[in-house]
PLY file of the C-alpha trace (Angstrom):
ply
format ascii 1.0
element vertex 226
property float x
property float y
property float z
element edge 225
property int vertex1
property int vertex2
end_header
-5.89 17.31 4.23
-6.53 14.26 6.38
-8.22 13.77 9.65
-5.46 12.09 11.62
-4.51 14.18 14.63
-0.81 13.52 14.34
0.35 16.69 16.03
-2.35 17.17 18.64
-2.28 13.62 19.97
1.35 12.76 19.27
2.73 13.63 22.70
-0.09 11.84 24.49
0.45 8.54 22.67
4.22 8.73 22.91
3.84 9.21 26.65
1.39 6.34 26.82
3.88 4.13 25.00
6.49 4.86 27.64
4.06 4.11 30.48
2.69 0.82 29.19
5.87 -0.38 27.52
4.74 -0.28 23.90
7.80 -0.65 21.67
9.42 2.49 20.30
11.17 2.71 16.93
14.13 0.41 16.41
17.41 1.56 17.83
15.73 3.97 20.20
14.93 6.42 17.40
12.15 8.86 18.10
10.90 11.95 16.34
12.87 14.13 18.73
16.03 13.10 16.90
14.85 14.72 13.69
16.70 18.02 14.06
15.58 19.23 10.62
11.90 19.47 11.58
9.96 21.48 9.01
6.63 23.30 9.25
3.62 20.99 9.43
-0.10 21.56 9.12
-2.65 21.50 11.89
-4.49 18.25 11.20
-8.19 18.30 10.41
-10.24 16.94 13.30
-13.82 17.71 12.27
-16.63 15.85 10.56
-15.21 12.79 8.80
-18.00 12.78 6.22
-16.30 15.54 4.21
-14.02 12.86 2.74
-16.96 10.97 1.27
-18.00 13.31 -1.56
-19.52 11.40 -4.52
-16.95 12.05 -7.27
-13.81 11.52 -5.22
-13.13 8.15 -6.87
-13.18 9.80 -10.27
-11.08 12.82 -9.29
-8.37 10.73 -7.66
-8.62 7.89 -10.21
-8.28 5.60 -7.23
-8.45 2.40 -9.28
-5.44 3.57 -11.28
-3.67 4.43 -8.02
-4.25 0.90 -6.75
-3.08 -0.60 -10.05
0.21 1.31 -9.83
0.72 0.23 -6.21
0.17 -3.41 -7.15
-2.95 -3.73 -5.01
-4.56 -6.90 -6.30
-6.48 -9.79 -4.71
-4.54 -11.42 -1.89
-2.27 -8.46 -1.08
-1.91 -6.75 2.29
-2.35 -2.97 2.27
-1.84 -0.22 4.85
-3.97 2.92 4.76
-1.92 5.31 6.92
-3.93 8.23 8.26
-7.08 6.39 7.26
-9.50 8.99 8.61
-13.03 8.06 7.61
-11.87 4.83 5.96
-12.63 6.11 2.45
-9.61 4.39 0.91
-9.72 1.50 3.37
-13.04 0.18 2.09
-11.96 0.48 -1.55
-8.71 -1.34 -0.91
-10.56 -4.02 1.07
-12.86 -4.72 -1.85
-9.88 -4.86 -4.20
-7.77 -7.33 -2.18
-10.73 -9.55 -1.37
-11.07 -12.21 1.32
-7.50 -13.48 0.88
-6.00 -10.03 1.48
-5.95 -7.68 4.45
-6.18 -3.92 4.88
-4.61 -2.30 7.94
-6.44 0.97 8.61
-4.07 3.09 10.71
-4.75 6.41 12.38
-3.66 8.09 15.60
-7.10 9.56 16.21
-9.10 7.11 18.39
-12.36 8.56 17.03
-11.30 7.72 13.49
-10.40 4.18 14.53
-13.80 3.81 16.19
-15.53 5.19 13.09
-13.74 2.77 10.77
-14.48 -0.16 13.07
-18.18 0.56 12.86
-18.03 1.20 9.14
-16.42 -2.11 8.22
-19.02 -3.95 10.28
-21.82 -2.11 8.49
-20.25 -2.78 5.08
-19.43 -6.40 6.00
-15.69 -6.10 5.35
-14.09 -8.87 7.39
-10.62 -8.29 5.94
-9.98 -4.92 7.64
-7.95 -4.52 10.83
-7.70 -1.17 12.62
-4.41 0.02 14.11
-4.07 2.90 16.56
-0.68 4.37 15.73
1.38 7.14 17.28
2.71 10.37 15.78
6.11 8.88 14.94
5.23 5.20 14.48
2.25 3.69 12.64
2.75 0.54 14.76
2.13 -1.89 11.94
3.23 -5.49 12.46
6.65 -6.41 11.08
6.62 -7.68 7.52
2.89 -7.15 7.22
2.21 -5.13 4.06
2.80 -5.22 0.31
1.61 -1.66 -0.32
1.02 1.56 1.61
-0.98 4.64 0.71
-0.68 7.97 2.52
-3.50 10.08 1.14
-3.11 13.78 2.00
-1.38 13.00 5.30
2.38 13.17 4.72
2.47 16.95 5.23
1.13 16.45 8.77
4.05 14.28 9.93
6.27 16.41 12.14
9.30 14.08 12.02
9.10 12.42 8.61
12.56 10.89 8.30
12.54 8.78 11.51
8.86 7.98 11.02
9.39 6.65 7.51
12.41 4.67 8.70
10.21 3.01 11.30
7.68 2.18 8.58
10.28 0.07 6.80
9.96 -2.72 9.35
6.35 -3.30 8.24
7.20 -3.56 4.54
7.55 -6.85 2.74
10.25 -7.23 0.04
9.33 -5.10 -2.98
6.56 -3.24 -1.15
5.48 0.11 -2.60
4.74 3.25 -0.60
2.41 5.73 -2.31
2.13 9.36 -1.26
-0.63 11.58 -2.63
-0.32 15.20 -1.58
-0.32 18.74 -2.93
2.42 21.32 -3.29
2.68 23.73 -0.38
4.95 25.05 2.34
4.16 22.40 4.95
1.90 24.63 7.04
-0.85 25.04 4.42
-1.96 21.41 4.13
0.56 20.74 1.42
4.26 20.13 0.94
6.38 20.68 -2.14
7.09 17.51 -4.05
10.86 17.97 -4.02
10.83 18.16 -0.20
9.00 14.83 0.00
11.49 13.21 -2.38
14.44 14.48 -0.34
12.98 13.38 2.99
12.09 9.95 1.69
15.61 9.62 0.28
17.05 10.51 3.67
14.81 7.82 5.19
16.22 5.14 2.88
13.72 5.08 0.01
14.09 5.49 -3.74
11.56 7.20 -6.01
10.17 4.73 -8.56
7.16 6.61 -9.94
5.89 10.18 -10.33
2.36 11.01 -11.50
0.07 14.05 -11.64
-3.27 12.53 -12.60
-4.80 12.57 -9.11
-6.31 16.01 -9.68
-7.22 17.61 -13.02
-5.55 20.94 -12.16
-2.20 19.13 -11.64
-1.93 20.70 -8.17
-1.67 17.28 -6.53
1.07 14.73 -7.09
1.32 10.98 -6.62
4.73 9.55 -5.77
5.70 5.90 -5.36
8.72 4.81 -3.34
10.45 1.57 -2.48
13.15 0.80 0.06
16.61 1.13 -1.45
0 1
1 2
2 3
3 4
4 5
5 6
6 7
7 8
8 9
9 10
10 11
11 12
12 13
13 14
14 15
15 16
16 17
17 18
18 19
19 20
20 21
21 22
22 23
23 24
24 25
25 26
26 27
27 28
28 29
29 30
30 31
31 32
32 33
33 34
34 35
35 36
36 37
37 38
38 39
39 40
40 41
41 42
42 43
43 44
44 45
45 46
46 47
47 48
48 49
49 50
50 51
51 52
52 53
53 54
54 55
55 56
56 57
57 58
58 59
59 60
60 61
61 62
62 63
63 64
64 65
65 66
66 67
67 68
68 69
69 70
70 71
71 72
72 73
73 74
74 75
75 76
76 77
77 78
78 79
79 80
80 81
81 82
82 83
83 84
84 85
85 86
86 87
87 88
88 89
89 90
90 91
91 92
92 93
93 94
94 95
95 96
96 97
97 98
98 99
99 100
100 101
101 102
102 103
103 104
104 105
105 106
106 107
107 108
108 109
109 110
110 111
111 112
112 113
113 114
114 115
115 116
116 117
117 118
118 119
119 120
120 121
121 122
122 123
123 124
124 125
125 126
126 127
127 128
128 129
129 130
130 131
131 132
132 133
133 134
134 135
135 136
136 137
137 138
138 139
139 140
140 141
141 142
142 143
143 144
144 145
145 146
146 147
147 148
148 149
149 150
150 151
151 152
152 153
153 154
154 155
155 156
156 157
157 158
158 159
159 160
160 161
161 162
162 163
163 164
164 165
165 166
166 167
167 168
168 169
169 170
170 171
171 172
172 173
173 174
174 175
175 176
176 177
177 178
178 179
179 180
180 181
181 182
182 183
183 184
184 185
185 186
186 187
187 188
188 189
189 190
190 191
191 192
192 193
193 194
194 195
195 196
196 197
197 198
198 199
199 200
200 201
201 202
202 203
203 204
204 205
205 206
206 207
207 208
208 209
209 210
210 211
211 212
212 213
213 214
214 215
215 216
216 217
217 218
218 219
219 220
220 221
221 222
222 223
223 224
224 225
């Protein structure tokens, strides 16, 4: 589970976008057009420190994850549903001063937390982005790789949301999804559902892995735009 409050704050930020004129998804698409909405989980909104347990790097094999996503020095990476910034800081160290990490979340408290964290850890290559429930609001053509770590199951309207994400992807960009099997309402979503939804959103599956947890309960999928 991730800390982004995608369901609880979604309506507020969508309303705010309409008031202040922030751009909505291309072609007028919004999550309300996703008539096949599935069950989603209530996002975690508590203490962000729970994501910082000492052996998380080892359990997730996060260096291997970054290798498979092509995250190397000089690349631009998006951490969608960044929460405490656990992955953000690791990606920032990997891409170095010539790369950029966009730490996106729709929870303003998470964005504030990450902003303070990158200052403390002297990471000048991190930019925070306050997204909305149906649009991460990343700049067009801004990223070479995306990771959604235990957050996909919280997206209420995945197909239009993932279509909107395409505008931020550079040619050949990879989108990684790490999640666990479940029914959507139990902080997990079956792998085959993710593959179908991503296909409907215009992506192709290019990699399937199960090393991100020793009990094989989690899965790691990599997609690219068709």
